[in-house]
ZALUM-335485 format. One record per residue (C-alpha): residue in three letters; x, y, z. Coordinates in steps of 0.001 Angstrom, whole numbers, plus 524288, in hexadecimal, padded with zeros to 5 digits. Example, Ala and Ser with C-alpha at 12.3 -4.5 7.8 and 13.67 -1.06 7.14 Angstrom:
<atoms>
+------+-------+-------+-------+
: rest :     u :     v :     w :
+------+-------+-------+-------+
:  ala : 8300C : 7EE6C : 81E78 :
:  ser : 83566 : 7FBDC : 81BE4 :
+------+-------+-------+-------+
</atoms>
This chain:
<atoms>
+------+-------+-------+-------+
: rest :     u :     v :     w :
+------+-------+-------+-------+
:  unk : 7992F : 7A638 : 8ABEF :
:  unk : 7A01C : 798B4 : 8AA46 :
:  unk : 7AE35 : 799C4 : 8A6BD :
:  unk : 7ACDA : 7969D : 89826 :
:  unk : 7A303 : 7A2D5 : 8962C :
:  unk : 7AB67 : 7AC15 : 89CCD :
:  unk : 7B647 : 7A7B1 : 89407 :
:  unk : 7AEA9 : 7A7EE : 88763 :
:  unk : 7A922 : 7B69F : 88BC9 :
:  unk : 7B828 : 7BA0D : 88D98 :
:  unk : 7BBF6 : 7B3EB : 8824F :
:  unk : 7B22C : 7BBCB : 87A8B :
:  unk : 7B60F : 7C7DA : 880EE :
:  unk : 7C462 : 7C6C7 : 87C0C :
:  unk : 7C132 : 7C3B6 : 86EC7 :
:  unk : 7B889 : 7CF99 : 86E25 :
:  unk : 7C2FD : 7D71E : 872B1 :
:  unk : 7CD48 : 7D37C : 86813 :
:  unk : 7C2DE : 7D52F : 85DFE :
:  unk : 7C08B : 7E15E : 8615A :
:  unk : 7CED9 : 7E5BD : 862FC :
:  unk : 7D1F4 : 7E06C : 8557D :
:  unk : 7D30F : 7EC66 : 84CF9 :
:  unk : 7CC7F : 7E94E : 83E4E :
:  unk : 7D3D9 : 7E9A0 : 8327F :
:  unk : 7CF6F : 7F3DC : 828F8 :
:  unk : 7D326 : 7F8A1 : 81AF6 :
:  unk : 7E09C : 7FF44 : 8195E :
:  unk : 7E6D0 : 7F96F : 82526 :
:  unk : 7F47F : 7F559 : 825BC :
:  unk : 7ED52 : 7E73B : 82437 :
:  unk : 7ECAD : 7E8B1 : 81597 :
:  unk : 7F80F : 7E655 : 80C40 :
:  unk : 7FD7E : 7F2BB : 803FF :
:  unk : 7FDA2 : 7F06E : 7F6B2 :
:  unk : 80023 : 7FABA : 7EA22 :
:  unk : 7FD3E : 7FBBD : 7DC72 :
:  unk : 80440 : 805D5 : 7D3A1 :
:  unk : 7FD9B : 80CD7 : 7C837 :
:  unk : 806AF : 8110C : 7BCA9 :
:  unk : 800C5 : 81A78 : 7B721 :
:  unk : 80BC9 : 81CBF : 7AE40 :
:  unk : 81108 : 80FD2 : 7A97B :
:  unk : 81776 : 814EB : 79DFC :
:  unk : 81C16 : 8230A : 79D56 :
:  unk : 82752 : 82B02 : 794E1 :
:  unk : 8327C : 83050 : 79DF2 :
:  unk : 82FF5 : 83C6C : 7A582 :
:  unk : 82169 : 83A5F : 7A664 :
:  unk : 81D4F : 836DD : 7B34F :
:  unk : 817EE : 82BFF : 7B6AA :
:  unk : 80DBA : 8297F : 7C138 :
:  unk : 80BBB : 81E5A : 7C8D7 :
:  unk : 7FFE3 : 81BBB : 7D443 :
:  unk : 80203 : 8119B : 7DFC9 :
:  unk : 7F4E3 : 80CEA : 7E36E :
:  unk : 7F3AD : 80640 : 7F228 :
:  unk : 7ED3C : 7FDA8 : 7F9A8 :
:  unk : 7EC75 : 7F628 : 8060E :
:  unk : 7F513 : 7FCEE : 8110B :
:  unk : 7ED90 : 80613 : 81B8D :
:  unk : 7EB61 : 8112D : 80F8E :
:  unk : 7F91C : 81688 : 81265 :
:  unk : 805A8 : 81517 : 80A3A :
:  unk : 812E6 : 81638 : 809C8 :
:  unk : 81770 : 8160E : 7F9CB :
:  unk : 82636 : 81511 : 7F4C4 :
:  unk : 824A8 : 814A7 : 7E562 :
:  unk : 830CD : 81193 : 7DC81 :
:  unk : 8309A : 816B0 : 7CF35 :
:  unk : 839D7 : 80C4E : 7CB2B :
:  unk : 84324 : 8175A : 7C555 :
:  unk : 84961 : 8173B : 7D2F3 :
:  unk : 8408A : 8224C : 7D82C :
:  unk : 8361E : 82184 : 7E2CF :
:  unk : 82C13 : 8278F : 7EA12 :
:  unk : 82417 : 82462 : 7F48A :
:  unk : 81749 : 82855 : 7FB0A :
:  unk : 80FAE : 8271E : 80862 :
:  unk : 80080 : 8294D : 8041A :
:  unk : 7F3B6 : 825B6 : 80A37 :
:  unk : 7EB78 : 81FAE : 7FFD9 :
:  unk : 7E89F : 8182F : 7F406 :
:  unk : 7F421 : 81B7A : 7EA11 :
:  unk : 800F4 : 823C2 : 7E962 :
:  unk : 80474 : 829F7 : 7DC93 :
:  unk : 81351 : 82B18 : 7D9C3 :
:  unk : 81A1C : 831A6 : 7CCDB :
:  unk : 826C7 : 83107 : 7C6FA :
:  unk : 82EA8 : 837B3 : 7BA03 :
:  unk : 837B3 : 82BCA : 7B549 :
:  unk : 843F8 : 830D2 : 7B004 :
:  unk : 847C1 : 824EB : 7A84E :
:  unk : 8426B : 81BF6 : 79FB2 :
:  unk : 83EE2 : 80D79 : 7A35C :
:  unk : 8355B : 804A7 : 7AB10 :
:  unk : 83483 : 806F1 : 7B740 :
:  unk : 82D33 : 7FD82 : 7C2FC :
:  unk : 8259E : 807D5 : 7CD19 :
:  unk : 8250E : 80187 : 7DAAD :
:  unk : 81C80 : 80734 : 7E586 :
:  unk : 82017 : 8016C : 7F3FB :
:  unk : 8131D : 804AD : 7FD2A :
:  unk : 812EC : 801C2 : 80AEF :
:  unk : 80529 : 800FA : 81478 :
:  unk : 8014E : 7FDAA : 82093 :
:  unk : 80D51 : 7F42F : 82308 :
:  unk : 80B82 : 7EE62 : 813F9 :
:  unk : 81265 : 7F1EB : 80706 :
:  unk : 811E9 : 7F0A0 : 7F952 :
:  unk : 81871 : 7F1D0 : 7EC84 :
:  unk : 81273 : 7F4B0 : 7E01F :
:  unk : 81893 : 7F7D0 : 7D2E3 :
:  unk : 815EB : 7FDE9 : 7C4D0 :
:  unk : 81EE4 : 80059 : 7B8A6 :
:  unk : 821A1 : 80CD9 : 7B0FD :
:  unk : 82857 : 80C9D : 7A41B :
:  unk : 82E8D : 81A14 : 7A10E :
:  unk : 8325F : 81CE5 : 79267 :
+------+-------+-------+-------+
</atoms>
């Protein structure tokens, strides 16, 4: 074999080896950006009633760490391996409160908000 053909064959062998060792990117891996939204099931409630929230989760790797602040000084947290997490709260005073979900998954994070009026 001439030297040029041997060089091309060696180069092809190296490239094929590189392609074979590269891991494919799959849905739900750390390459997907984490995102969230809050479904506020009780946007306006009377004092003493149960406020309910569903945090919808997207991206990441399907395993999420959530810190949920109700806006009145109280917080909850959850670790889930699914597309949503539910939270419930009883406000102790009237007013307008902003709920914030801080979500982490696969090296990225997201923040989403909602608002509840308590009368």
